[in-house]
SEVEX-938925 format. One record per residue: residue in three letters; x, y, z of N, C-alpha, C, CB in turn. Coordinates in steps of 0.001 Angstrom, whole numbers, padded with zeros to 6 digits, always signed. Glycine has a CB too. Layout:
// residues N
ALAXYZXYZXYZXYZ ...
This chain:
// residues 64
MET+000457-000934-000093-000158-000071-000056+000792+001245-000223-000910-000253+001005 ASN+000708+001777-001221+001276+003567-000886+001244+004429+000040+000819+004432-001515 PRO+002158+005117+001062+002099+005430+001584+000839+006656+001574+003121+005328+001699 MET+001677+007295+000413+000799+008859-000112+000289+008401-001481+001965+010539-000369 ARG-000907+008534-001766-001514+008731-003365-000749+009759-004209-003134+009297-003366 HIS-000601+010748-003747+000211+011922-004434+001641+012050-004173-000330+013217-004049 PRO+002671+011701-004794+004140+012101-004584+004653+013246-004265+004763+011920-005499 LYS+003601+014168-004964+004246+015616-004512+003844+016307-003066+003792+016713-005635 ARG+003325+015599-002449+002790+015749-001054+004112+015151-000218+001212+014821-000785 ALA+004579+014211-000484+006077+013891+000322+006883+015196-000122+007022+012237-000268 ALA+006721+015908-000855+008344+017001-000979+007642+018161+000133+008852+017997-003195 LEU+006366+017863+000705+006055+018803+001898+007196+018621+002930+004569+018453+002608 VAL+007493+018009+003267+008427+017144+004214+009586+018337+004577+009172+015567+003323 GLY+010023+018337+003396+011402+019295+003387+011220+020957+003834+012026+019299+001703 ILE+009684+020782+003222+009591+022565+003626+009581+023322+005104+008187+023090+003087 LEU+009351+022134+005676+009651+022243+007190+010962+022872+007983+009618+020947+007596 PHE+012127+021873+006908+013505+022552+007177+013651+024134+006674+014656+021656+006390 VAL+012617+024317+005566+013214+025412+004647+013099+026357+005904+012309+025899+003043 VAL+011355+026125+006265+010734+027277+007113+011894+027798+008260+009241+026662+007941 ILE+012348+026928+008810+012796+026272+009734+014401+027709+009445+012845+024182+009427 GLY+014949+027016+008793+015788+028149+008122+015387+029393+008068+016031+027937+006899 ILE+014583+029687+007337+013872+031070+007167+013707+031607+008861+012140+030847+006245 VAL+013128+030994+009398+012908+031603+010688+014199+031819+011125+012092+030806+011671 TYR+014754+031018+011361+016046+031184+012361+017073+032580+011377+017134+029184+012510 PHE+016919+032632+010101+017783+034086+009757+016411+035153+010129+018486+034247+007660 GLY+015609+034959+010060+014826+036293+010229+014852+036831+012031+013020+035935+009616 VAL+014793+035695+013076+015051+036164+014085+016514+036528+014512+014505+035438+014772 GLN+017544+036219+013779+019094+036693+014087+018802+038475+013415+020636+035445+012934 ALA+018328+038223+012408+018058+039571+011427+017371+040364+012103+017292+039409+010089 ILE+016316+040284+012588+015668+041119+013607+016246+041513+015175+014459+040444+013768 ALA+016650+040769+015587+017345+040899+017407+018621+041583+017144+017794+039143+018403 GLY+019092+041587+015998+020559+042367+015830+021745+041778+016034+020716+043419+016668 TRP+021740+040567+016252+022440+039611+016107+023053+039268+015051+021947+038873+016395 PRO+024868+038787+014763+025265+038306+013902+025023+037107+013169+026017+038391+014154 VAL+024376+037105+011994+023675+036132+011434+024927+035076+010984+022688+036742+010218 ASP+024098+033865+011302+024942+032693+010744+024519+032351+009645+025011+031535+011479 TYR+025181+032868+008731+024827+032489+007311+025011+030766+007012+025886+033421+006270 ALA+026123+030311+007232+026371+028953+007126+024846+028129+007529+027705+028593+008173 GLY+024687+028164+008835+023765+027830+009465+022216+027643+008574+023837+028788+010504 VAL+021920+029152+008178+020969+029253+007264+021104+028380+006271+020880+030405+006805 THR+022289+028423+005379+021931+027704+004107+022164+026243+004425+022818+028193+002810 MET+022811+025762+005294+022941+024391+005471+021048+024075+005970+024405+024015+006838 LEU+020204+024854+006625+018994+024442+007023+018250+024247+005648+018333+025455+008034 ILE+018401+025034+004523+017280+025406+003908+017979+024160+002624+016990+027381+003590 LEU+018949+024176+002551+019916+022958+001539+019506+021772+002228+021877+023054+001550 LEU+019382+021476+003310+018649+020245+004200+017402+020143+003812+018575+020413+005766 GLY+016622+020961+003968+015229+021244+003124+014844+020562+001771+015204+022681+002758 VAL+015599+021283+000801+015264+020829-000534+015586+019360-000599+016025+021629-001629 ALA+016796+018836-000062+017458+017205+000172+016134+016338+000515+018757+017061+001713 MET+015978+017120+002054+014520+016157+002014+013387+016039+001383+013954+016183+002868 ALA+012981+017333+000671+011688+017401-000316+012396+016204-001170+011294+019138-001289 ILE+013565+016502-002258+013872+015781-003091+014204+014039-002737+014860+016539-003585 MET+014104+013946-001753+014462+012335-000597+012893+011628-001066+014596+012761+001933 ALA+012317+012185-000023+010779+011838-000147+009894+011670-000885+010247+012329+000210 TYR+010253+012820-002063+009244+012339-003185+009862+011287-003983+008800+013509-004183 VAL+011243+010876-004091+011637+009891-004639+011333+008968-003871+012762+009911-004979 LEU+011320+008683-002730+010827+007273-002011+009534+006794-002400+010726+007385-000468 VAL+008581+008028-002303+007016+008011-002588+007086+007428-003956+006173+009574-002543 ALA+007645+007970-004908+006921+007951-006218+007905+006788-006687+006861+009519-007209 GLY+008603+006178-005968+009550+004511-006537+008318+003404-005590+012042+004277-005565 SER+007974+003882-004882+007276+002721-003816+006249+002167-004950+006323+003460-002127 THR+005820+000906-004640+004784-000001-005098+003663+000879-004787+004732-001478-004403 SER+002751+000898-005814+000937+001387-005443+000060+000197-005032+000007+002064-006962 ASP+000624-001023-004671-000450-002274-004417-001381-001927-003708+000013-003478-003759 
């Protein structure tokens, strides 16, 4: 049984990490702290990678 009938919904898993990265950047910028650009970049790219991985796994699973 396919866990998700629509593989595009699986890509939403990665959006969580992208949102966390944007919030992480926003809090630092608004508070006037030095922005950790490496951390923001890694969180956003982790979200992109997670979205692609989830899409591939769900799209490649059997639809029994």
